N, C-alpha and C positions, 0 to 999 in steps of 0.2 A: 423378311416378314411373311406370316401366314396370310392367306386370302382371307374372304369373307364369305359366309354362307347366307344367302338371302331366301326367305320364305315368302313368295310372291303369291298373293290372291289374283285370281283371273275370274273374269266373269261366270255367272252361273247360267247365263242364256245371252242376254243382250250385250254384244261386244262393246257397246259405248259405255258400259260400267266399269270398265278397267280405269285405273287412276293414271295420270301422268307419271306419277313416281314409279308406278310398275313398269310403264313403258321404258322410262329412262334406266331402269334397273336391268331389264331384259336386254336393252341394247348394248350395255357397258360390260356385263359379265362374260367370262371366258367359255362357259359351258352352261346350258339349260338342262336340267334333268326333269323329264316329262313322265308323267304316268303312262302316257300313250302319244310317242312321238308325231304320230300322223294326225291326231286331234289338235295338239298344240301347234303343229305347223300351219294349220288353217288360221288360227289366231295370230300367229307370228306374220304370215304372209298378208294378212288384212292390214297390219300395221307397217309392213315393209320391213320386218326385223329378219335378219339372215344369219345370226349367230348359231353356233354348233349346237346341236341336241343330242342327248342320250336318253335312253329308256331308263326309268326308276319305278318299279311297280311292285306290287305284293310278292311276286313271284321271285324278283331278283333283288329284292330290298337290302337284304343283309350283305349279300356279296358287293353289290353296287356301292352301297353306304360307305364300305372300306375303300373302294376305288376312289370315291368323290372326296373323301377325306384325305387321302394321300395328295390329291390334287391341290386341295386348300392347303396343307401343310407346306407344299412346294410354291405357294403364293398365288395360286389361280383363284379366281372368284367364281362362286357356283350359285345359280338360282335354281330353287325346286318350285315346280308348279304341279298341280294336279289337273285333272280333266276340266274341272269347274270348281270354283270356290277357294277356299283356304287350305293349303298343305297341312296335313296332320289331322284335320277334322274328319274322320272316317275316310282317310286317305292317306297314303305312305306318307312319312315325314319324321315320326318319332326317333326311328333308329338313328338316322343321320344326325339329328339335332343332338342325341344323346352322346354319339361320338364325337361330334365336333365340340362339345361342351367339354368332354373328357380330354380332348387335345389343346384346349385353351384357344379355340377359334372362335371368333365372333360371329353371332347368329343374330340376324337382323329381320324382324318380320315387316312386310310391306303390306299394310292392311288393305282389305277390300271386301268382297262379297262373302257372306256365309248364309246359306239357305236357311237354317234353323232360326237365326236372329230375325230375318225378314219374315218369316212364317209367324213367329210370335207377334210381332208389331202390326200385322194386319188380321191376326186372329180375333181381336176384340177380348182377350183374356189378359189378366194381370202380368205385369212383365217385371215387377219388382223383385221377383225371386224366381229363378228358372232352374230345372234339372234336364240337362240334355242326356238322353240315354243311347244315342246312335241309333243303330238298326235293332229292332226286337228279334229275338230268335225265331227262326223260320219254322221250327217244331212246335206243335200246339202246346204240349206238356211244358216244355222249357219256356215258352213264351208267357204262359199263365204263371209259371213260378216266379219269373222275373217280374211280372206286374203285381204279384202278391208282395215282393221283397220292396217295391218302391212306392206302393200305392198311398202310404200314409206320409210320403214326404211333403211338407208344407211348401210346396213351389208348383208352379206350372209344368206339366211334364211335356217333353218334346221328343219325338222320335221320327226317324226316317223310315220309310217302307217301300218295298217293290210293290208295283201295281197288281200283280196277279194274287198278292196276299191282303190286299187292303180290306176286303170286306170281312175275312175271316179275322184279322188282326182287331178290327173295330169290334166286332162282336165279342171277342175275348176281353177286350178293354171293358165294354159295357158290362159284361158278366163279372168280372174280377173287381173292377174299380167302383162300379155302381153307375148309374145314369148321369154322369157329369156333363157339364158343357164342354164343347170341344170345337175343333175347326180341322178340316182336311185342306190343306194348301198344295196346289198342284202346279208344275211348270212355271215356277217363279220367273219372272222378267220375259218370258218367251211369249208367243203369239197367243197361244192356248191358256194362258194363266188363268187359274180359276182358285177361288176361296169359297168353300162350302162350310157353314157355321150350324151348329144345331146341339142337341144332346147326343151322346154316344149311340144311343139306340136309333134316333133319326138317321144318324150318318150311316149306321149299318144298313138300314132298310133303303137309303138312296143308292149306296154303292154295291149292294148285293144284287148281282146279275148283270151289273154293267160292265161293259168293256173300258178299262181305264188304262192309259198310257202316260208315260212321263214320270219325272222325278216328284215324289210325294213327302211331305212332311205331316205329321199328326201332331196337334197341340191340344193338350188336355188339362182341364181346371185341376188344380192341386188339392192335395189331401186334406188342407185345413180350412177349406173354404166354407164348410158346413158346421164350423165350431159355433156353438151356441152361446149367446151372450151370458155372461156370470150375473149372479145376483146384483152385484154392484151396478151393472150396466143399466139396471131398471130403476134405480133410486139416485143416481147422480150423472151429470153430463159428462161428456167425454173430457172436456177441459178440466173439469173439478176433479175427476179420476186422476188425471195426469198430475195435477197438483198434489193430490193424496199420496201418490207414489214418490213423488220428489221429497215430499215431507218425511217420507220414511227412510229416505237416504238414496234413492236411485237418481242417475243423472237424467237429463231431459230425453236423450235418445232411448234409454232403456225403458224409462216411464211410458214413452210414446208407445214403444213397441209392445209393452205388455198390456196397456190399455187397448189398444187396437184388437189384439187377439180377445180381450174380454168382451169387446163390443161386437165381435165378428166381423171385423173388417182388416184390409190390408193396412200395413204401416203407412204407405203412401197415401192411401184415402184418409186415415186419420190425420195425417199432417196436413192434407189440403182442407180438411174440415176444421181443424184448429186455426189455421190460417185465415179462413173465412170469418170465423167468429171474432178474431181479433180485428178484422177489417171492419165487421159490423159494429163493434164497439167504438 
């Protein structure tokens, strides 16, 4: 019988954020494939785990993926871990999952921390629709082109960014996307954790000339937030508009979504409002 490939999420800062299931998995597998074996060894030593480790990073990913799949085919179990967070999210993992799937090997996620998810929930921005864009391109022209391509997506936008580029990236975001609400979330779960909220122009001013360190996530208001209410919104209530759309043949979910857009609010906001109206009655 082939072994199992485990994708094990590890803490993004605070070591106490690892799950009991992750620890049990790391203790029982035959080998742990790490983005940086020295970094992961600190985590393993903290929890007294002595299993064998091998390197698995962007420079040897393709070759090492083949080796690890061979191990899995022979019946060994393998855990993939990145330096922090969930494997495959801006870290190695995709190739071995693809190869394991092709070979009919079971792939099991062991959930845990993801930096961009935690950044969204502390940002104060809507979380009902999200677009995660990974790292923005380092070159100005490519970065602005990328922002132009995704600027109208009706979802909260999330990016990772390097400390030395944060001010320039914020300036480009403000210039290309407009002065939207945003948040810069830095060093999540660590001693110097920080969340700075404001408009993109505010944040650009705050981070320009400032020495910044650590892991950074940028969260930006989505492209649909400035949708103007339709004429219908000024003549009927939200609940009445939903009923009108349902009478036209839409189901409740579709009617709620369309009415929310017409009233310039998110679907979740519209749902809460209609539930409140029902309670009032």
